[in-house]
N, C-alpha and C positions, 0 to 999 in steps of 0.2 A: 117707105121701102115697097118695090116692086113686089106684086104677087104674081106667081104662074099657076097652072093647074095643080100642081103638087103642093104648092103651099109658098110662104115666104122666101125670097132666094136669100141663100147664104153667101157670105163672101166665100171665094175661092181659096184664099191664104187666110190660115188661121192666124188669129190674132194672140201671138205669145209675148209676153213680157221680155224685153230686151235686156240682156245682161249688162250692167254698168262697167264690167270688166272688159277691158279690151283685149282681143284674142290676136293670136300670131295671123300675120297677112299670108303666109305661106298656104298653098292649096292643100286641104284636107287636114291642116293641123289647127286644133281647137285649144292649143294650150295658152294660157295668159301670156301677153306681152310683157316683156321687162325692158327693151331697148328700141330705139326709133333709128331706122336707117333712111339716111337722105343722100341723093346722088347730086354732086357738083358737077356738072357737065363740063363746064368751061376750064376745070382743073384736072378732068378725069380723076375724081376722087369720090371715093365712097365713104361717107362718114357714119360710124355706127356710135351711137351715145345713148344716155338714160332715156328711158320712156318720155316722149313729148307731153306737156300739159293737156293738149288736146289733138284729135287726129286731124291730120293734114293730108288733102288729096294726093300729094306728090311725095309723101313720105310712106314707110312700111313699117310697121310694129312687127317685132320679131320676138319669139319664146327665147329662153336661155340657151336650148338646144341649137336652133339656127342661127342665133347670134354668134355663137361660137364657132360654128362650122361656116360661117360667112366667107366665102372667096369673091373677088372682084374681076371683071373682064381683063384679059392680057392688056398690059400697059396702063393699068389703073392702080391707083395706091388705095389702100385702105387704112384708115384713120379711127382708131378706137379711143373713143374718149372714156375715162375712167368712170364707171358706173358701180357705185357702192351702194350695195342694197341692205346693208345692215344698218342698224338704229344709229342715229347721230347722237354722239354723247360729246358732252362739253370738255374741252381740252384743259389742261392745267393754266394756259394763258389765258383762256375765257374766263375762268374763275378767278384769276389774279386781277385781271381787268374789271370784272364785276366787283370784287372787294375794293379796289381802287376807287372805283366811282361812287361805291357807297360811304367810303369814308371821306371823300372830298364832298359830296353833298352834306354830310354831318357835319363837316367843319365850320365854326360861326365866321361869318364875314366881319371885319372890321369896319367901324361906322365912319362915313365919309369916302371909303373906297368901295367902289363896284367891281364886279368881274372884269370891266375893262382896263381899270388901272392894275388889277393883279396881273392881267394878261402881259402889259407891258413891262412889268417887272420881272416877272419869271423867265428866266434864262433858257429853262428847258424846253419851253413851248415854241414851236416853230410856227404854226398855223392853226386855224380852227375852223370847221366847217359846221355850223349848227351846234349840236350838243357834242360833237367829237372833236379832238385836240391831235394834233401831230407833234409829237415830242421827238426832241434831238436825243441821239444816244448820250449818255452820261461821259463817254470817253471823248467825243468831240469836243 
């Protein structure tokens, strides 16, 4: 470090710890960001969606107040993607699918018949991708 007559030189910018919370991009607004604004210039569209995973140079993070009051230039369309800020809870369909998967995993397989043989006989199963199955509706 360089020394002057007065002592060691100190940094002109104080070294503060940067907050991990992303802030609103609007000038003089320090509230936490909850949404990301992106412009699609080719379509004259402003898209406001949930907060992006990481900050992009051509996107703007907005707080809840500024995202609610957002307006676009004349002739532009604003597309607001649904932002659910509440905790995600499993639905009844999710719980039923989980219960069915546990029942099927616990079911003993017959000897001499593998999963491929069972798949060919099962009239309800339409397709399979990895561990997921597409099932035909019982009505059809």
